[in-house]
C-alpha positions as CSV (number, residue, x, y, z in Angstrom):
1,X,-41.1,128.1,-42.0
2,X,-39.4,127.3,-45.4
3,X,-37.0,124.0,-45.5
4,X,-33.9,126.4,-45.7
5,X,-35.0,128.6,-42.7
6,X,-35.8,125.3,-40.9
7,X,-32.4,124.1,-41.7
8,X,-30.8,127.3,-40.4
9,X,-32.7,127.3,-37.4
10,X,-31.7,123.6,-36.5
11,X,-28.0,124.5,-37.1
12,X,-28.3,127.5,-34.8
13,X,-30.0,125.5,-32.2
14,X,-27.2,122.8,-32.2
15,X,-24.7,125.6,-31.8
16,X,-26.6,127.5,-29.1
17,X,-27.4,124.0,-27.1
18,X,-24.1,122.2,-27.9
19,X,-23.1,121.5,-24.4
20,X,-26.6,120.3,-23.6
21,X,-26.6,118.1,-26.7
22,X,-23.1,116.4,-25.8
23,X,-24.5,115.7,-22.3
24,X,-27.8,113.9,-23.4
25,X,-25.6,111.9,-25.9
26,X,-23.2,110.9,-23.2
27,X,-25.9,110.0,-20.9
28,X,-27.8,108.0,-23.7
29,X,-24.4,106.3,-24.4
30,X,-24.2,105.1,-20.7
31,X,-27.5,103.8,-20.5
32,X,-28.0,100.0,-21.2
33,X,-29.8,100.8,-24.5
34,X,-27.4,103.4,-25.6
35,X,-24.3,101.0,-24.6
36,X,-25.8,98.4,-26.8
37,X,-26.4,100.7,-29.7
38,X,-22.7,101.9,-29.6
39,X,-21.6,98.4,-29.5
40,X,-23.7,97.2,-32.6
41,X,-22.4,100.4,-34.7
42,X,-18.8,99.6,-33.7
43,X,-19.2,96.0,-34.8
44,X,-20.3,97.3,-38.2
45,X,-17.5,99.6,-38.6
46,X,-15.1,97.0,-37.7
47,X,-16.5,94.4,-39.9
48,X,-16.2,96.9,-43.0
49,X,-12.7,97.9,-41.9
50,X,-11.7,94.1,-41.7
51,X,-13.7,93.2,-44.9
52,X,-15.4,90.7,-42.8
53,X,-19.2,89.9,-43.3
54,X,-21.5,92.2,-41.4
55,X,-23.0,90.8,-38.0
56,X,-25.5,88.3,-38.7
57,X,-27.9,89.4,-36.1
58,X,-29.9,92.8,-35.7
59,X,-29.6,95.3,-33.3
60,X,-32.6,93.9,-31.3
61,X,-31.3,90.7,-31.4
62,X,-27.8,91.8,-29.9
63,X,-29.6,93.5,-27.2
64,X,-31.5,90.5,-26.3
65,X,-28.4,88.4,-26.2
66,X,-26.4,90.7,-24.2
67,X,-29.1,91.3,-21.5
68,X,-29.5,87.4,-21.0
69,X,-25.7,87.1,-20.5
70,X,-25.4,86.1,-16.8
71,X,-22.5,88.4,-16.3
72,X,-24.0,91.5,-17.9
73,X,-25.6,93.0,-14.9
74,X,-22.2,92.8,-12.8
75,X,-20.4,94.0,-15.8
76,X,-22.6,97.0,-16.1
77,X,-23.0,97.7,-12.4
78,X,-19.2,97.6,-12.0
79,X,-18.9,100.1,-15.0
80,X,-21.3,102.6,-13.4
81,X,-19.9,102.3,-9.9
82,X,-16.6,103.2,-11.2
83,X,-17.8,106.3,-12.6
84,X,-17.8,104.9,-16.2
85,X,-14.1,103.9,-16.1
86,X,-13.3,102.8,-19.7
87,X,-11.6,99.6,-18.9
88,X,-14.5,98.1,-17.0
89,X,-16.9,99.1,-19.9
90,X,-18.9,96.0,-21.0
91,X,-17.4,94.8,-24.4
92,X,-18.5,92.2,-26.9
93,X,-15.3,90.1,-28.1
94,X,-14.9,88.0,-31.1
95,X,-13.5,84.6,-29.7
96,X,-11.7,83.8,-32.9
97,X,-10.2,86.8,-34.5
98,X,-10.2,85.5,-38.1
99,X,-14.1,85.3,-37.8
100,X,-16.7,87.7,-37.9
101,X,-19.7,88.7,-35.5
102,X,-21.9,85.7,-35.0
103,X,-23.5,84.6,-31.8
104,X,-21.4,81.2,-31.9
105,X,-18.0,83.7,-32.2
106,X,-18.8,86.5,-29.5
107,X,-18.4,86.6,-25.6
108,X,-19.0,89.4,-23.1
109,X,-16.1,90.9,-21.1
110,X,-14.9,94.2,-20.1
111,X,-13.2,96.7,-22.6
112,X,-9.9,96.4,-20.7
113,X,-10.0,92.4,-21.3
114,X,-10.8,92.8,-24.7
115,X,-8.1,95.4,-25.4
116,X,-5.5,93.2,-23.7
117,X,-6.5,90.2,-25.8
118,X,-6.4,92.2,-29.1
119,X,-2.8,93.4,-27.9
120,X,-1.5,89.9,-27.3
121,X,-3.0,88.7,-30.4
122,X,-0.8,91.3,-32.4
123,X,2.2,90.1,-30.9
124,X,1.6,86.4,-31.7
125,X,4.8,84.8,-33.1
126,X,5.1,84.1,-36.9
127,X,6.8,81.4,-38.7
128,X,8.1,81.7,-42.0
129,X,8.7,79.1,-44.8
130,X,9.5,78.9,-48.5
131,X,7.2,77.5,-50.9
132,X,8.6,74.2,-50.7
133,X,8.2,74.0,-47.0
134,X,11.8,74.9,-45.9
135,X,11.7,76.8,-42.5
136,X,13.2,80.2,-42.8
137,X,12.7,82.2,-39.8
138,X,10.5,82.8,-36.8
139,X,9.2,86.6,-35.9
140,X,8.2,87.8,-32.8
141,X,5.2,89.5,-33.9
142,X,3.3,90.3,-37.3
143,X,5.0,93.8,-37.2
144,X,8.4,92.4,-37.1
145,X,7.5,89.9,-39.8
146,X,6.1,92.9,-41.9
147,X,9.3,95.1,-41.4
148,X,11.6,91.9,-42.2
149,X,9.6,90.6,-45.3
150,X,8.8,94.2,-46.5
151,X,4.8,93.9,-46.7
152,X,1.9,95.3,-44.6
153,X,1.2,93.8,-41.1
154,X,-2.4,93.3,-42.4
155,X,-0.9,91.0,-45.2
156,X,1.4,89.1,-42.7
157,X,-1.6,88.6,-40.8
158,X,-3.9,87.4,-43.4
159,X,-1.0,85.1,-44.6
160,X,-0.4,83.6,-41.1
161,X,-4.2,83.3,-40.4
162,X,-4.8,81.2,-43.6
163,X,-6.8,83.9,-45.6
164,X,-4.0,84.3,-48.0
165,X,-2.1,81.4,-49.6
166,X,1.3,83.2,-49.4
167,X,2.7,86.5,-48.7
168,X,5.5,87.9,-50.9
169,X,6.3,84.3,-52.0
170,X,6.6,83.1,-48.4
171,X,4.4,80.7,-46.5
172,X,3.4,82.2,-43.0
173,X,1.9,80.4,-40.1
174,X,1.2,81.4,-36.4
175,X,3.4,79.6,-34.3
176,X,0.5,78.8,-31.8
177,X,-1.4,77.3,-34.6
178,X,1.3,75.4,-36.4
179,X,1.0,72.0,-37.4
180,X,2.7,69.8,-40.2
181,X,-0.8,69.3,-42.0
182,X,-1.3,73.2,-42.1
183,X,2.2,73.6,-43.8
184,X,1.4,70.9,-46.2
185,X,-2.2,72.4,-46.8
186,X,-0.3,75.7,-47.9
187,X,2.2,74.1,-50.1
188,X,-0.6,72.0,-51.9
189,X,-2.7,75.3,-52.4
190,X,0.3,77.1,-53.8
191,X,-0.5,76.8,-57.7
192,X,3.3,77.3,-58.7
193,X,4.2,73.8,-57.9
194,X,0.8,72.2,-58.7
195,X,1.3,69.9,-55.6
196,X,-1.3,67.0,-55.5
197,X,-0.1,64.0,-53.3
198,X,1.8,63.9,-50.1
199,X,2.8,60.5,-48.7
200,X,3.5,60.1,-45.0
201,X,6.1,57.3,-44.7
202,X,7.3,55.5,-41.4
203,X,10.9,54.2,-41.4
204,X,12.7,53.1,-38.1
205,X,10.0,55.1,-36.1
206,X,10.8,58.4,-38.1
207,X,7.9,60.0,-40.0
208,X,8.9,61.0,-43.6
209,X,7.1,63.5,-46.0
210,X,7.2,62.5,-49.6
211,X,6.2,65.4,-52.0
212,X,4.8,64.6,-55.7
213,X,3.5,66.7,-58.4
214,X,0.7,65.6,-60.6
215,X,1.0,62.2,-62.2
216,X,3.1,61.1,-58.9
217,X,5.9,62.8,-60.2
218,X,8.5,62.7,-57.1
219,X,9.8,66.0,-55.7
220,X,11.6,65.7,-52.6
221,X,11.1,64.0,-49.2
222,X,11.2,65.7,-45.6
223,X,11.6,64.6,-42.1
224,X,8.7,65.6,-39.6
225,X,9.2,69.3,-38.2
226,X,11.5,68.9,-35.4
227,X,9.8,70.7,-32.4
228,X,13.2,71.7,-30.9
229,X,14.8,73.7,-33.8
230,X,11.8,74.1,-36.0
231,X,13.5,73.0,-39.2
232,X,12.6,70.7,-41.8
233,X,15.8,68.7,-43.1
234,X,15.8,67.7,-46.8
235,X,16.5,63.8,-47.2
236,X,17.6,61.8,-50.5
237,X,14.9,60.0,-52.1
238,X,14.2,56.5,-50.6
239,X,14.9,53.9,-53.1
240,X,13.1,50.8,-51.7
241,X,9.3,50.9,-50.9
242,X,9.2,50.6,-47.1
243,X,6.0,52.6,-46.7
244,X,3.8,51.4,-43.8
245,X,0.9,54.0,-44.2
246,X,0.1,56.4,-46.8
247,X,-2.0,59.6,-46.2
248,X,-3.2,61.3,-49.4
249,X,-3.5,65.1,-48.8
250,X,-5.9,66.3,-51.8
251,X,-6.5,69.8,-52.6
252,X,-9.9,70.4,-51.0
253,X,-10.2,67.3,-48.9
254,X,-8.3,64.7,-47.0
255,X,-8.6,60.7,-48.0
256,X,-7.0,58.2,-46.0
257,X,-6.3,55.1,-47.9
């Protein structure tokens, strides 16, 4: 049989046996071996789509890891006994959504639990600041922020997670991850202002933030973020040197003096 004839024969065989092929494929995908194979291939596709590194383990290493998990047998048996209900299908979740698939960042759960977690992460509240740290708005989700700001949802998520320094000239931070130091780091990283040093002062038990350019040129001073109204109030420059503690935030590291 020539290669051409063989190819035509295989094509006709698949057409004649399409239902049996579908049945065998479904049966394989529901086996432990097939389930883990599908999980691994899905991880590869997801990593490429998210522009993350590929999983740092092989298929055989993932298969060994999954089968050693104490909850795997229970999850798998429950899935089989439910007549393979999708929500009960064993699934591998990334603990930190901003990181890729590594053994230190994955956990085993049901598909339903994984899907619910993903939906909740997409509805995380986003805080928006100007590039000099002034609070502008709070959005209920990355989608709401993308519609208001006029950029894609993925760019909002990248900005809020720290993968991007800014998004359309704004500094974005997830509300549940907000800290004053994280906002300061974003301001320092924004090259337009060439920020270098930030001094934290204490005056009458109030923490003040003084912002400087290179060569210690003074720019402005701010109150510590008020947790009640989520605003930074601009203050006049302090004339007298009353600083009790200085903390210097450098571009790539934090030094305490």
